[in-house]
C-alpha positions as CSV (number, residue, x, y, z in Angstrom):
1,M,153.8,20.4,74.0
2,R,154.2,23.5,76.1
3,G,157.7,25.2,76.2
4,S,159.3,23.7,73.2
5,K,156.3,24.4,71.0
6,R,156.0,28.0,72.1
7,A,159.7,28.5,71.4
8,L,159.4,27.0,68.0
9,L,156.5,29.2,67.1
10,L,158.2,32.4,68.3
11,G,161.2,31.4,66.2
12,S,158.8,31.1,63.2
13,L,157.6,34.7,63.9
14,F,161.0,36.2,63.4
15,G,162.5,33.6,61.1
16,A,159.8,33.9,58.5
17,I,160.3,37.6,58.1
18,A,164.1,37.7,58.1
19,P,164.5,36.1,54.6
20,S,162.0,38.6,53.2
21,G,164.2,41.4,54.5
22,M,167.3,40.0,52.9
23,V,165.5,39.7,49.6
24,G,164.3,43.2,49.9
25,L,167.8,44.5,50.3
26,A,169.1,42.5,47.4
27,H,166.3,43.2,44.9
28,A,164.7,46.5,45.9
29,Q,165.8,48.2,42.7
30,E,164.0,45.6,40.6
31,A,160.7,45.8,42.5
32,S,157.5,47.3,41.2
33,A,155.9,50.2,43.1
34,E,152.5,48.6,42.4
35,S,150.6,47.7,45.6
36,A,149.1,44.3,46.3
37,S,145.5,45.4,46.4
38,E,144.0,42.6,48.5
39,A,146.1,43.7,51.6
40,E,145.0,47.3,51.1
41,I,141.2,46.7,50.9
42,I,139.4,49.0,53.3
43,V,137.7,46.8,55.9
44,T,135.3,47.4,58.8
45,A,136.1,44.3,60.8
46,R,136.5,46.5,64.0
47,R,133.5,48.7,63.1
48,R,135.9,51.4,61.7
49,E,137.4,51.9,58.3
50,E,141.0,50.8,58.0
51,T,143.1,48.7,55.6
52,A,143.4,45.0,56.3
53,Q,147.1,45.5,56.9
54,E,146.4,48.0,59.7
55,V,144.1,45.7,61.8
56,P,145.9,44.5,65.0
57,G,144.9,40.9,64.3
58,V,144.5,38.4,61.4
59,V,141.9,39.6,58.9
60,Q,141.6,38.4,55.3
61,A,139.6,40.5,52.9
62,L,138.4,39.0,49.6
63,S,137.0,41.4,47.1
64,G,134.0,40.6,45.1
65,D,136.0,41.0,41.9
66,T,138.5,38.4,43.1
67,L,135.7,36.0,44.0
68,A,134.1,36.5,40.6
69,Q,137.4,35.9,38.7
70,F,137.7,32.5,40.3
71,G,134.0,31.6,39.9
72,A,133.5,31.4,43.7
73,Q,129.9,31.6,44.7
74,G,129.2,29.2,47.7
75,V,130.6,29.2,51.2
76,E,132.8,26.3,50.4
77,D,134.5,28.2,47.5
78,I,135.0,31.3,49.6
79,I,136.3,29.8,52.9
80,G,138.5,27.5,50.8
81,M,140.5,30.6,49.9
82,S,141.5,31.2,53.5
83,A,143.9,28.9,55.4
84,G,142.8,27.8,58.8
85,V,139.1,27.9,58.0
86,E,137.4,24.5,57.9
87,F,134.3,23.7,55.9
88,V,132.4,21.0,57.7
89,N,130.1,18.8,55.5
90,G,129.8,16.0,58.0
91,T,126.5,14.6,56.9
92,G,126.5,15.6,53.2
93,Q,123.3,17.6,54.1
94,P,123.8,21.3,52.9
95,G,121.5,22.4,55.8
96,N,123.9,21.0,58.3
97,N,127.1,22.6,57.1
98,D,129.4,24.4,59.5
99,I,132.2,26.9,59.4
100,I,135.0,26.3,61.9
101,I,137.9,28.8,62.4
102,R,141.1,27.8,64.1
103,G,139.4,24.5,65.3
104,A,136.8,26.2,67.4
105,G,133.4,24.6,67.6
106,A,133.8,20.8,67.6
107,G,130.6,20.2,69.6
108,R,127.7,20.4,67.1
109,F,124.2,19.1,67.3
110,T,120.5,20.2,67.1
111,N,120.0,23.7,68.5
112,T,123.7,24.3,69.1
113,D,125.1,27.6,68.0
114,S,127.8,28.2,65.4
115,S,131.3,28.8,66.8
116,S,131.9,31.5,64.1
117,G,130.2,34.9,64.2
118,L,128.3,35.1,60.9
119,Y,127.4,38.5,59.7
120,V,125.9,40.0,56.5
121,N,126.4,43.8,56.2
122,G,127.3,44.0,59.9
123,A,124.1,42.2,61.0
124,Y,124.3,38.9,63.0
125,V,122.4,36.3,60.9
126,S,123.4,32.9,62.4
127,G,120.8,30.8,64.2
128,G,118.3,27.9,63.7
129,N,119.0,24.4,62.6
130,L,118.8,23.7,58.9
131,G,121.1,26.3,57.4
132,G,121.6,28.1,60.7
133,R,125.4,27.5,61.1
134,T,126.5,28.7,57.7
135,L,126.1,31.4,55.1
136,N,123.9,30.6,52.1
137,E,124.1,31.7,48.5
138,S,121.9,34.7,49.1
139,D,124.3,36.0,51.7
140,L,127.2,35.6,49.4
141,F,125.6,37.0,46.2
142,D,126.6,40.3,44.5
143,L,129.4,41.0,47.0
144,E,131.6,44.0,47.5
145,R,133.9,41.9,49.8
146,V,134.1,39.3,52.4
147,E,136.0,39.9,55.7
148,I,137.3,36.9,57.6
149,L,138.5,37.8,61.1
150,K,140.4,35.0,62.9
151,G,140.7,34.5,66.6
152,P,138.1,35.0,69.4
153,Q,136.2,38.3,68.8
154,G,133.9,38.3,71.8
155,A,134.5,42.0,72.7
156,L,133.3,44.1,69.8
157,L,131.4,41.3,67.9
158,G,130.0,39.3,70.8
159,R,128.1,36.0,70.9
160,N,129.5,32.9,69.1
161,A,132.6,34.6,67.6
162,L,134.6,31.9,69.4
163,G,137.0,31.1,66.6
164,G,136.5,34.3,64.6
165,S,133.9,35.9,62.4
166,I,132.9,36.3,58.8
167,N,131.2,39.4,57.4
168,A,129.8,39.5,53.9
169,I,129.2,43.0,52.5
170,S,126.9,43.6,49.6
171,R,127.7,45.9,46.6
172,R,126.3,49.4,46.9
173,P,125.1,51.6,44.0
174,D,127.0,54.6,42.7
175,Y,125.4,58.0,43.3
176,Q,126.7,59.5,40.0
177,Q,126.6,56.9,37.2
178,S,124.6,53.9,36.1
179,S,126.0,50.5,35.2
180,G,124.9,46.9,34.8
181,E,125.9,43.4,33.8
182,I,124.2,40.4,32.4
183,A,125.9,37.0,32.4
184,I,125.2,33.4,31.3
185,T,126.9,30.4,32.6
186,A,126.8,26.8,31.3
187,L,127.8,24.1,33.7
188,E,128.7,20.4,33.2
189,Q,125.8,18.0,33.7
190,E,123.1,20.2,32.0
191,G,123.5,23.1,34.4
192,R,122.9,26.8,33.6
193,T,122.8,30.1,35.3
194,L,121.5,33.6,34.3
195,E,122.7,36.6,36.3
196,A,121.8,40.3,35.9
197,S,122.5,43.5,37.9
198,F,121.8,47.1,37.3
199,E,122.3,50.3,39.3
200,A,121.6,54.0,38.7
201,P,121.3,57.3,40.5
202,L,117.7,58.5,40.8
203,V,118.8,61.9,42.0
204,S,122.5,62.5,41.5
205,D,124.5,62.5,44.7
206,V,121.3,62.0,46.7
207,L,119.4,58.8,45.8
208,A,120.5,55.6,44.1
209,F,119.4,52.0,43.7
210,R,120.7,48.6,42.7
211,V,118.9,45.4,41.7
212,A,120.5,42.1,41.1
213,G,119.3,38.5,40.5
214,R,120.4,35.0,39.7
215,A,118.5,31.9,38.5
216,S,120.3,28.6,38.3
217,E,119.1,25.1,37.5
218,G,120.7,21.7,36.9
219,E,118.7,18.9,35.5
220,E,121.5,16.3,35.9
221,G,124.3,15.8,38.3
222,F,126.9,13.3,39.5
223,F,124.8,11.3,41.9
224,F,122.3,9.1,40.1
225,N,119.4,7.2,41.7
226,P,118.5,4.3,39.3
227,Y,115.5,3.3,41.4
228,L,113.8,6.7,40.9
229,N,115.6,7.3,37.6
230,E,116.8,10.8,38.5
231,Y,119.9,12.6,39.7
232,T,119.8,13.3,43.5
233,D,122.0,16.4,43.1
234,R,119.7,18.2,40.6
235,Y,119.0,21.8,41.7
236,D,116.8,24.9,41.1
237,E,117.8,28.2,42.7
238,Q,116.7,31.8,42.6
239,V,118.3,34.8,44.3
240,A,117.0,38.4,44.1
241,R,118.1,41.6,45.8
242,G,117.0,45.2,45.7
243,L,118.5,48.1,47.7
244,V,118.3,51.8,47.9
245,T,120.7,54.3,49.4
246,A,119.8,57.9,50.2
247,R,121.9,60.9,51.3
248,F,119.5,63.3,53.1
249,S,122.5,65.6,53.6
250,P,126.2,65.2,53.3
251,N,126.2,63.8,56.8
252,V,123.2,61.5,56.8
253,E,122.9,58.3,54.7
254,L,120.1,55.6,54.8
255,L,120.3,52.1,53.4
256,L,117.3,49.9,52.7
257,Q,117.9,46.3,51.3
258,L,115.6,43.4,50.6
259,D,116.8,39.9,49.7
260,Y,114.9,36.8,48.5
261,Y,116.3,33.3,48.2
262,D,114.7,30.0,47.2
263,V,116.4,26.7,46.5
264,D,115.6,23.1,45.9
265,R,118.7,20.8,45.9
266,A,120.2,17.5,47.1
267,G,119.7,16.6,50.7
268,S,122.1,14.2,52.4
269,L,124.6,12.5,50.1
270,A,126.3,10.6,53.0
271,A,126.5,6.9,52.1
272,D,126.9,3.9,54.5
273,L,129.6,1.9,52.7
274,D,128.4,-1.2,54.5
275,V,125.3,-1.2,52.4
276,V,126.2,1.1,49.4
277,D,128.6,-0.1,46.8
278,D,128.8,3.1,44.7
279,P,127.7,6.5,46.2
280,F,127.5,7.9,42.7
281,N,125.1,5.3,41.4
282,W,123.0,4.6,44.4
283,A,119.4,3.1,44.4
284,Q,117.1,4.6,47.0
285,D,113.4,4.5,47.4
286,D,113.1,7.9,48.9
287,D,114.4,11.1,47.3
288,N,117.0,13.0,49.3
289,R,116.1,16.6,49.0
290,N,116.7,19.9,50.8
291,S,114.8,23.1,50.2
292,Q,115.0,26.6,51.7
293,T,113.1,29.8,51.3
294,Q,114.5,33.0,52.9
295,Y,113.5,36.6,53.2
296,N,115.9,39.2,54.6
297,A,115.3,42.9,55.2
298,L,117.9,45.4,56.3
299,A,117.6,49.1,57.2
300,G,120.8,51.0,58.1
301,L,121.4,54.6,59.1
302,T,124.7,56.6,59.4
303,W,124.7,60.1,60.8
304,E,127.9,62.1,61.1
305,L,127.7,64.5,64.0
306,G,130.8,66.6,63.8
307,H,133.7,64.3,65.0
308,T,131.2,61.7,66.2
309,T,129.3,59.2,64.0
310,F,126.0,57.5,64.9
311,S,125.3,54.2,63.2
312,A,122.2,51.9,63.6
313,L,120.8,49.0,61.8
314,I,117.8,46.6,62.0
315,N,117.9,43.2,60.2
316,H,115.1,40.8,60.0
317,R,115.5,37.3,58.6
318,D,112.8,34.7,58.0
319,R,114.0,31.2,56.8
320,D,111.9,28.1,56.1
321,S,113.8,24.9,55.4
322,A,112.8,21.3,54.7
323,S,114.6,18.1,54.0
324,I,113.9,14.5,53.2
325,E,116.4,11.8,53.9
326,D,116.4,8.1,53.0
327,L,117.7,6.6,56.3
328,D,117.6,3.0,55.1
329,Q,120.4,3.8,52.6
330,G,118.7,2.0,49.8
331,V,115.6,0.1,48.6
332,A,113.8,-1.8,51.3
333,S,114.6,-5.5,51.2
334,A,114.7,-8.5,53.4
335,L,118.3,-7.7,54.4
336,P,118.5,-8.2,58.2
337,F,119.2,-5.1,60.2
338,D,122.1,-5.2,62.6
339,P,121.7,-2.5,65.2
340,T,125.3,-2.8,66.4
341,A,126.9,-2.2,63.0
342,Q,124.4,-0.5,60.7
343,T,123.0,3.0,61.3
344,A,120.3,2.9,58.6
345,C,117.2,3.2,60.8
346,Y,117.2,5.0,64.1
347,T,114.6,3.0,66.0
348,V,113.6,4.8,69.2
349,T,114.1,2.7,72.4
350,S,111.4,2.5,75.0
351,M,111.4,0.5,78.2
352,M,114.8,-0.8,77.3
353,V,113.4,-2.9,74.5
354,T,114.3,-2.4,70.8
355,T,112.4,-4.0,68.0
356,T,114.0,-4.1,64.5
357,P,111.8,-5.6,61.8
358,P,113.4,-7.4,58.8
359,L,112.2,-4.8,56.3
360,Q,114.0,-1.6,57.0
361,R,112.4,1.1,54.9
362,C,113.0,4.3,56.9
363,V,112.7,8.0,56.0
364,S,113.3,11.2,57.8
365,E,111.3,14.3,57.0
366,T,112.4,17.6,58.7
367,T,111.1,21.1,58.7
368,D,112.8,24.1,60.3
369,D,111.2,27.5,60.6
370,F,113.5,30.2,61.8
371,A,113.0,33.9,62.4
372,S,115.4,36.5,63.9
373,T,115.6,40.3,64.3
374,F,118.9,41.9,65.1
375,Y,119.2,45.5,66.4
376,S,122.4,47.4,66.7
377,A,123.4,51.0,67.4
378,H,126.7,52.7,68.2
379,L,128.4,56.0,68.6
380,Q,132.1,56.4,67.7
381,N,134.6,59.3,67.7
382,E,137.8,59.2,65.7
383,A,139.0,62.8,66.3
384,G,142.3,63.4,68.0
385,P,144.6,60.8,69.6
386,L,141.9,59.1,71.6
387,N,139.3,57.2,69.6
388,W,136.3,55.6,71.3
389,I,133.2,53.6,70.4
390,I,130.2,52.6,72.5
391,G,127.2,50.6,71.4
392,A,124.4,48.1,72.1
393,D,123.0,45.0,70.3
394,Y,119.8,43.0,70.8
395,L,118.9,39.7,69.2
396,E,115.6,37.9,69.4
397,A,115.2,34.6,67.5
398,S,112.8,31.7,67.4
399,D,113.2,28.3,65.8
400,R,110.6,25.5,65.3
401,F,112.3,22.2,64.4
402,V,110.2,19.1,63.5
403,Q,111.6,15.8,62.4
404,E,109.6,12.7,61.7
405,R,111.2,9.3,61.2
406,S,108.8,6.8,59.7
407,G,108.5,3.8,57.4
408,Q,108.5,0.1,58.3
409,D,109.9,0.9,61.7
410,V,108.0,-0.4,64.7
411,N,108.9,2.6,66.8
412,S,108.7,5.5,64.4
413,V,108.9,8.9,66.1
414,I,108.2,12.6,65.5
415,L,110.3,15.1,67.3
416,A,109.2,18.7,67.7
417,S,111.4,21.3,69.3
418,T,110.8,25.0,69.8
419,N,113.8,27.2,70.7
420,E,113.7,30.9,71.6
421,V,116.7,33.2,72.2
422,D,116.9,36.7,73.7
423,S,120.3,38.3,73.8
424,L,121.2,41.8,74.9
425,A,124.8,43.2,74.8
426,L,126.4,46.5,75.8
427,W,129.9,47.1,74.4
428,G,132.6,49.7,73.9
429,G,136.2,50.4,73.2
430,L,139.0,52.9,73.5
431,E,142.1,53.3,71.3
432,L,144.9,55.8,72.1
433,E,147.5,56.9,69.6
434,V,150.4,57.3,72.0
435,T,152.8,58.4,69.3
436,R,152.6,58.5,65.5
437,R,153.9,54.9,65.5
438,L,152.4,53.4,68.7
439,S,148.8,52.8,69.5
440,A,147.0,50.7,72.1
441,G,143.4,50.0,73.1
442,V,140.9,47.9,74.9
443,D,137.4,46.6,74.0
444,V,134.8,45.2,76.4
445,R,131.3,43.7,76.1
446,Y,128.7,42.6,78.5
447,T,126.1,40.0,77.3
448,S,123.0,38.8,79.0
449,E,121.2,35.9,77.3
450,D,118.2,33.7,77.9
451,K,117.2,30.6,76.0
452,Q,114.0,28.6,76.2
453,Q,113.3,25.2,74.8
454,S,110.4,22.9,74.6
455,S,110.9,19.4,73.0
456,R,108.7,16.4,72.7
457,A,109.3,13.1,70.9
458,T,106.2,11.0,70.3
459,F,105.9,7.5,68.9
460,T,103.8,7.4,65.7
461,F,103.5,3.7,64.9
462,G,103.4,0.3,66.7
463,P,102.2,-0.6,70.2
464,S,103.6,2.7,71.6
465,A,101.9,5.0,69.1
466,G,100.7,8.2,70.6
467,T,102.9,8.0,73.7
468,D,105.9,10.2,74.4
469,A,109.4,8.8,74.3
470,Y,110.4,11.9,76.2
471,S,109.6,15.6,76.6
472,N,111.2,18.6,78.2
473,A,110.6,22.3,78.9
474,L,113.8,24.0,79.8
475,D,115.1,27.5,80.4
476,F,118.8,28.6,80.5
477,S,120.2,32.0,81.2
478,F,123.7,33.4,81.6
479,D,125.7,36.6,81.7
480,Q,129.1,37.0,80.0
481,T,131.8,39.6,80.0
482,T,134.4,39.5,77.2
483,Y,137.3,41.8,76.5
484,A,140.3,42.4,74.3
485,A,143.5,44.4,74.7
486,F,145.8,45.2,71.8
487,A,148.8,47.3,70.8
488,R,150.4,48.1,67.5
489,F,153.9,49.5,67.0
490,E,155.3,50.7,63.6
491,I,159.1,50.4,63.5
492,T,159.0,51.9,60.0
493,D,156.2,52.8,57.6
494,N,156.5,49.3,56.2
495,F,157.2,47.2,59.3
496,A,155.0,46.8,62.4
497,F,154.5,44.5,65.4
498,Y,151.2,44.0,67.1
499,G,150.0,42.1,70.1
500,R,146.5,41.1,71.2
501,A,144.8,39.3,74.0
502,G,141.1,38.6,73.6
503,T,138.3,36.5,74.8
504,G,135.3,34.9,73.1
505,F,132.4,32.6,73.9
506,R,130.0,30.3,72.3
507,S,126.5,30.4,73.9
508,G,125.5,27.7,76.2
509,G,122.2,25.9,75.6
510,L,119.9,23.0,75.9
511,N,120.1,19.5,74.6
512,V,117.1,18.7,72.4
513,D,117.1,15.1,73.7
514,A,117.4,16.1,77.3
515,R,115.9,13.7,79.8
516,D,114.8,14.8,83.3
517,L,117.9,14.0,85.3
518,D,116.3,15.4,88.4
519,N,113.7,12.6,88.4
520,P,115.5,9.3,89.4
521,A,112.4,7.4,88.5
522,T,113.1,7.8,84.8
523,V,116.6,6.3,85.1
524,P,115.8,2.6,85.5
525,I,113.6,2.5,82.4
526,D,115.4,4.9,80.1
527,P,118.9,4.1,79.1
528,A,119.3,7.2,77.0
529,I,120.4,9.6,79.8
530,V,121.1,13.0,78.3
531,P,122.0,16.2,80.4
532,D,119.6,19.1,80.2
533,T,122.1,22.0,79.6
534,Y,125.6,22.8,78.6
535,D,127.5,25.9,79.7
536,P,129.0,28.6,77.4
537,E,132.3,27.6,75.9
538,H,135.1,30.2,76.6
539,A,138.3,31.1,74.8
540,L,141.2,33.3,75.8
541,S,143.6,34.0,72.9
542,Y,147.1,35.6,72.8
543,E,148.5,36.8,69.5
544,L,151.8,38.3,68.5
545,G,152.3,39.3,64.9
546,V,154.5,41.1,62.4
547,R,153.0,43.1,59.5
548,S,155.4,44.1,56.7
549,Q,155.5,45.3,53.1
550,W,158.4,45.3,50.7
551,F,159.4,46.6,47.3
552,G,157.2,49.7,47.6
553,G,154.1,47.7,48.5
554,A,154.5,45.0,45.9
555,L,154.9,42.3,48.5
556,F,153.1,41.9,51.9
557,A,154.5,39.4,54.4
558,N,152.7,38.8,57.7
559,V,153.3,36.2,60.4
560,T,151.2,35.7,63.5
561,V,151.8,33.3,66.5
562,F,148.7,32.5,68.5
563,Q,147.7,30.5,71.6
564,I,144.1,29.8,72.5
565,E,143.0,28.4,75.9
566,Y,139.5,26.9,76.0
567,D,137.5,26.5,79.2
568,D,134.3,24.4,79.3
569,Y,135.3,22.9,76.0
570,L,132.2,21.6,74.1
571,Q,132.3,18.2,72.4
572,N,129.8,15.7,71.0
573,L,129.3,12.8,73.4
574,N,126.9,9.8,73.6
575,N,125.2,7.8,76.3
576,G,127.6,4.9,75.9
577,L,125.1,2.5,74.2
578,T,125.3,1.0,70.7
579,G,123.2,0.8,67.6
580,V,119.7,2.3,67.7
581,N,120.0,2.9,71.5
582,R,122.9,5.3,70.9
583,I,121.9,9.0,71.7
584,Q,124.2,11.9,71.0
585,Y,124.4,15.2,72.8
586,V,126.6,18.1,73.5
587,S,128.4,18.6,76.8
588,N,131.3,20.6,78.4
589,T,134.2,18.2,78.8
590,G,137.0,20.2,80.3
591,D,139.7,22.5,79.0
592,A,141.9,22.6,75.9
593,E,144.8,24.5,74.4
594,V,145.7,25.3,70.8
595,I,149.0,26.8,69.7
596,G,149.8,27.8,66.1
597,V,151.4,30.1,63.6
598,E,149.8,31.7,60.6
599,Y,151.7,32.9,57.5
600,E,150.2,35.3,55.0
601,F,152.0,36.4,51.8
602,S,150.6,38.3,48.9
603,G,152.0,40.4,46.1
604,R,151.9,41.8,42.6
605,V,154.6,41.5,40.0
606,R,154.5,43.9,37.0
607,G,156.3,43.2,33.8
608,L,156.5,39.4,34.3
609,L,156.7,37.9,30.7
610,G,155.1,41.2,29.5
611,G,152.1,40.8,31.9
612,W,151.4,41.0,35.6
613,L,150.9,38.5,38.3
614,D,148.7,38.8,41.5
615,W,149.2,36.1,44.0
616,Q,148.4,35.1,47.6
617,L,149.5,32.3,49.9
618,G,148.3,31.5,53.4
619,A,149.4,28.7,55.7
620,V,148.5,27.7,59.3
621,N,150.4,25.2,61.4
622,A,148.6,24.3,64.6
623,S,148.6,21.7,67.4
624,S,146.2,21.1,70.2
625,E,145.7,19.2,73.5
626,I,142.8,18.6,75.8
627,T,144.3,19.5,79.1
628,N,141.7,18.0,81.5
629,G,138.5,16.0,81.5
630,P,137.6,12.6,80.1
631,N,139.7,13.1,76.9
632,Q,142.7,14.6,78.6
633,G,145.9,14.2,76.5
634,L,144.0,13.8,73.2
635,E,143.8,16.5,70.5
636,T,140.8,18.6,69.7
637,T,138.9,17.8,66.6
638,R,138.5,19.7,63.3
639,L,141.9,21.3,63.6
640,P,144.3,20.3,60.8
641,E,148.0,20.2,61.6
642,W,148.7,22.1,58.4
643,S,146.2,24.1,56.3
644,L,147.2,25.8,53.0
645,A,145.3,28.1,50.7
646,G,146.7,30.0,47.7
647,R,145.7,31.6,44.5
648,A,147.4,33.3,41.6
649,T,146.2,35.3,38.5
650,F,148.4,36.1,35.5
651,R,147.1,38.7,33.1
652,H,148.5,39.7,29.7
653,G,147.5,42.0,26.9
654,F,145.8,40.2,24.0
655,V,144.5,42.2,21.0
656,G,143.4,45.8,21.2
657,N,141.8,46.4,24.6
658,W,141.4,42.7,25.3
659,D,143.4,40.8,28.0
660,W,143.7,37.1,28.6
661,R,144.1,35.7,32.1
662,L,144.9,32.5,33.8
663,G,144.0,31.8,37.4
664,L,144.9,28.9,39.7
665,R,143.4,28.2,43.1
666,Y,144.8,25.7,45.5
667,T,143.9,24.3,49.0
668,Q,145.3,21.5,51.0
669,Q,145.3,20.2,54.6
670,W,146.7,17.3,56.5
671,G,146.8,16.0,60.0
672,G,144.2,16.4,62.7
673,F,141.2,14.3,63.7
674,T,137.5,14.0,63.1
675,A,136.5,11.9,66.1
676,A,136.9,13.0,69.7
677,S,138.6,9.7,70.4
678,N,141.4,10.6,67.9
679,D,140.9,7.2,66.1
680,I,139.6,8.8,62.8
681,G,141.7,11.3,61.0
682,L,140.6,14.4,59.2
683,Q,140.3,14.1,55.5
684,E,143.4,15.3,53.6
685,P,142.2,16.7,50.2
686,Q,144.5,18.5,47.8
687,L,142.4,20.6,45.5
688,F,143.2,22.6,42.4
689,S,140.9,24.8,40.4
690,L,141.8,26.5,37.1
691,T,140.2,29.5,35.4
692,A,141.1,30.8,31.9
693,G,139.5,33.8,30.3
694,I,139.5,36.9,28.1
695,D,138.0,40.3,28.9
696,N,137.8,43.9,27.9
697,P,135.9,46.8,29.6
698,N,132.6,45.5,28.2
699,W,132.9,41.7,27.7
700,S,134.4,38.8,29.5
701,A,134.4,35.0,29.0
702,A,135.9,32.4,31.2
703,L,136.3,28.6,31.6
704,T,136.6,27.3,35.1
705,V,137.5,23.7,36.0
706,E,136.9,22.8,39.6
707,N,138.9,19.9,41.2
708,I,141.1,19.6,38.1
709,T,142.9,16.5,39.4
710,D,139.6,14.7,40.2
711,E,140.5,14.5,43.9
712,D,138.2,11.8,45.5
713,E,139.1,12.3,49.1
714,P,135.7,12.7,50.7
715,Y,134.4,15.6,52.8
716,N,133.9,13.4,55.8
717,F,134.3,9.8,57.0
718,T,133.0,8.4,60.3
719,G,133.6,5.3,62.4
720,Q,130.3,3.9,61.2
721,N,131.8,3.7,57.7
722,I,129.7,6.6,56.5
723,V,131.3,8.8,53.8
724,S,130.3,12.1,52.3
725,P,131.6,11.9,48.8
726,R,133.4,14.8,47.1
727,V,132.1,16.1,43.8
728,P,134.4,15.0,40.9
729,S,136.1,17.3,38.5
730,N,133.6,19.6,36.7
731,W,133.7,22.6,34.4
732,S,131.7,25.8,33.7
733,V,131.8,28.5,31.1
734,R,130.7,32.1,31.9
735,V,130.1,34.9,29.4
736,A,129.2,38.4,30.7
737,R,128.4,41.8,29.1
738,R,128.9,45.0,31.1
739,F,127.2,48.2,30.2
């Protein structure tokens, strides 16, 4: 894979740009001077204001207006607009979704951290179990923009930005004028949404506020349970936000923001095809549900001290989640249970004896209470040729995870796990403008982290009721230094090269099912041997990229070649047993390497058929290899060979001040593997979504059809014949009034 692949990718770097240059020479006179706005959005991915095009790395900025035009609300919609970002819906359970960037983060289990740095308004918000490795609808509501930064970002951003980071930035109020919007959306299957927002200055140029809210409900859905006579994917959701910004002087600004989120929705939709004929018409005697209530409070301060700026924020998050899952995959019957082939009930093994009764009614009830407080402060100076930044972060988080598996299961069990995290980081960076066209810099971060875990699994039924299957009380600490070095050289105002080397890490931790490996007496009677801890996973990335714009800024063409070397690569393993004795855990399995090339093209064409076209296309081609350890020679998981994402909007004048618009969104991937053994391939969906609408300065109306080709490729498929079905084609109509 080594030399020839690198040569091929380096050839792609230059070859992809060369045709653009030829086109530019041939058609420069015909080009519009209009800029492609997405590439020129001001971002703060590196804790400083710059356009996305100026960042020495791969960053994609999605404006809130763009997301609204395509009806994108949830995390799946948003990351589906970025190539190389994988939405993992492995169990069909929304609380267990993951975001994986450039294939980082294959090892995932209870209490493991996300491999993507997840931020809201610059505050780290990831953590916990149910819902802790993704962004929810509250985080992605009423957005100014979303910034997706790809590649390890361990220097300035820190913990768990192994594959990259995502930062969702909320809308801010205007200090001088008031405005608002109210919108109603009707969705297929008896769904409806009401949204409203309003902002106004309380004191012109000094004090302003913004409030926004959304209420959604769907009485029907696509997954019907004839036994309970109701739709499993019915939902009820409320989101509310209030924020105030204040300028105490031209140099001092304060932000206060409070968010509330509450949802009741479908739990696991994953179906065992050995016992389920039709996942969309599936009789179950227990209702699969997931609920979540979250409060988030943010306070931020910016103080300009001459050429130096002081910034600080405190963010507190409190999230309570619950889920119910029908583990028997149906209605309890006399169907014999085969522990070697069917994964319906997870009977806990004790003393190497497993009892599986003929009636397999089994249900899992889970609660997860998570709280975190994140503190961050930094000073930065951008005066003169030498810019510097220095700061500190501190995170304290706690999580209480309780899962009870019960029913007609002889060895039903309740698992209770408490997990606490304390993480302190000191970081800084320098960037020198060597000449007007050449700049270079370094970033470095030191992290000290401690994790504590207490877990206990207790039998609740049968002859072993009241006794422990296992228990542990563990502590794990580590120190980590991460860095990045980068340079950017502008050949012309429209053509630049950049290079970057950077490191990242995903926090080590503690296996919730850990057995006491230091006590040999437990080994003969407990086949479920699970190691206590796993070390941090490390990444070292090299990037070389070209940034270019053509036709007066009407076309942006960017290509980046990257190589990532993983040490202490984390993967999901098991204890080698089968059926109900099988115990999964996370462990460091060796080293791995990923090589790839990322293409980004975007532009705007004015005067096309009397209207104008905005478009964007991204593609990532990558390959991987595990270079040592038990899976040496195999590929890493969750990394497609090809990943594509594109969108286009055509707008044309209609009548008076009305325009009509047509938008198309596209995503596709192929190649890659789901299983570490490389015997199960990644799903290869090809998805199209269409939006057609009309609008003027005060009104807008739009029809959106998701999955217009009715693609039925599932989200996930496992070796146990378990599938997470994809929602079929569906429509929505939104009408909004702005004032």
